[in-house]
C-alpha positions as CSV (number, residue, x, y, z in Angstrom):
1,M,-31.7,-18.1,13.5
2,G,-29.1,-16.1,15.1
3,Q,-25.7,-15.2,15.0
4,T,-23.1,-17.1,15.8
5,S,-19.9,-15.1,17.3
6,V,-16.4,-16.9,16.8
7,L,-13.6,-16.1,18.8
8,L,-10.3,-16.5,17.4
9,S,-7.2,-17.3,18.7
10,N,-4.3,-14.3,18.4
11,R,-2.6,-17.5,16.1
12,Q,-5.4,-17.6,14.8
13,K,-6.2,-14.5,13.8
14,K,-2.4,-14.3,12.4
15,V,-3.3,-17.3,10.8
16,L,-6.8,-15.6,9.0
17,H,-4.6,-12.7,8.2
18,L,-2.0,-14.5,6.2
19,L,-4.9,-16.3,4.5
20,L,-6.4,-13.0,3.1
21,I,-3.5,-11.8,2.4
22,V,-3.1,-14.5,-0.2
23,I,-6.4,-14.2,-1.8
24,T,-6.8,-11.0,-2.1
25,S,-3.2,-10.1,-3.5
26,V,-4.4,-9.4,-7.1
27,D,-1.4,-7.2,-7.7
28,G,1.1,-8.6,-6.0
29,E,3.3,-5.8,-3.1
30,R,1.6,-2.4,-4.6
31,C,-1.0,-0.9,-2.4
32,P,-5.0,-0.7,-3.2
33,E,-6.5,1.9,-5.7
34,S,-8.9,2.9,-3.0
35,H,-5.6,3.7,-0.4
36,P,-2.4,4.1,-3.5
37,Y,0.7,5.7,-1.4
38,A,3.0,2.8,0.2
39,Y,5.0,4.2,3.9
40,K,6.2,2.9,6.7
41,G,8.5,0.2,4.6
42,G,5.9,-0.4,2.6
43,Y,3.7,-2.4,5.2
44,Y,1.1,-0.1,5.2
45,C,-0.7,2.3,2.7
46,C,-2.6,6.0,2.6
47,L,-5.4,7.5,1.6
48,T,-3.5,10.2,0.6
49,N,0.3,11.0,0.0
50,R,0.8,13.4,2.6
51,E,2.1,12.1,5.9
52,H,-0.1,13.1,9.4
53,F,1.7,15.8,11.7
54,N,3.1,14.9,15.4
55,A,5.6,17.1,15.8
56,H,7.7,14.0,18.2
57,K,8.4,11.9,15.2
58,G,10.7,14.6,13.5
59,R,10.2,14.1,9.5
60,T,8.6,11.4,8.8
61,C,5.8,12.6,10.8
62,D,5.7,16.1,9.5
63,G,3.3,16.4,6.9
64,S,5.1,16.4,3.6
65,V,5.0,14.0,1.2
66,I,4.7,11.0,2.3
67,E,7.9,8.5,1.0
68,L,8.6,4.4,2.2
69,D,10.2,5.9,5.7
70,S,6.7,7.9,6.5
71,V,5.7,6.9,9.9
72,C,2.0,8.5,10.4
73,C,-0.5,8.6,7.3
74,A,-2.3,12.3,7.1
75,G,-5.6,11.4,9.3
76,H,-4.8,8.3,10.1
77,Q,-6.7,6.7,6.9
78,Y,-4.5,3.7,5.8
79,T,-5.0,0.4,5.6
80,L,-2.6,-2.5,5.9
81,C,-0.7,-3.6,2.2
82,P,-2.1,-6.8,0.9
83,A,0.9,-8.6,0.9
84,P,4.2,-6.2,2.4
85,P,6.2,-4.8,1.1
86,C,4.4,-2.8,-1.6
87,K,5.1,0.2,-3.8
88,N,2.9,2.6,-4.2
89,Y,-0.5,1.8,-6.7
90,Q,-0.2,2.6,-10.3
91,P,-2.8,2.2,-12.8
92,E,-2.2,-1.1,-15.0
93,E,-1.2,0.4,-18.3
94,E,1.3,2.6,-16.6
95,T,2.9,-0.2,-15.4
96,N,3.6,-1.6,-18.8
97,G,2.6,-4.6,-19.3
98,G,4.6,-5.5,-21.9
99,G,5.8,-3.3,-25.3
100,G,4.4,0.8,-26.3
101,Y,5.6,3.1,-24.3
102,D,6.7,3.6,-20.8
103,R,5.5,5.9,-18.9
104,L,7.5,5.5,-16.1
105,T,10.6,6.9,-17.6
106,P,10.9,10.3,-18.1
107,G,10.8,11.4,-22.0
108,Y,8.9,8.4,-22.8
109,V,11.2,6.1,-23.9
110,C,9.6,3.1,-26.6
111,S,10.4,-0.5,-25.3
112,Y,9.2,-2.5,-27.9
113,V,12.0,-5.2,-29.2
């Protein structure tokens, strides 16, 4: 049996992309662990926490630490955010799933009720 190739229209590709976002969005609005750093308004996730360097794009692409308003990713090693807009990935134990110490707050503020 030979392989079957399927040609999709642009509209079908967009619908498929949206379905994949819904299916793969487990953590919701977080970059995946493989590319933990959100940039370009949270629509892309970068492998490293550094911008690529492109002198023509100014401070949002100057090789510094990547931020949400950055427009490029070091080495172009990025992926689309699974459910935009994304925030930086954080391991489950650091997102304070209920009770315990909130490791995101300076001084480890106790959040037990």
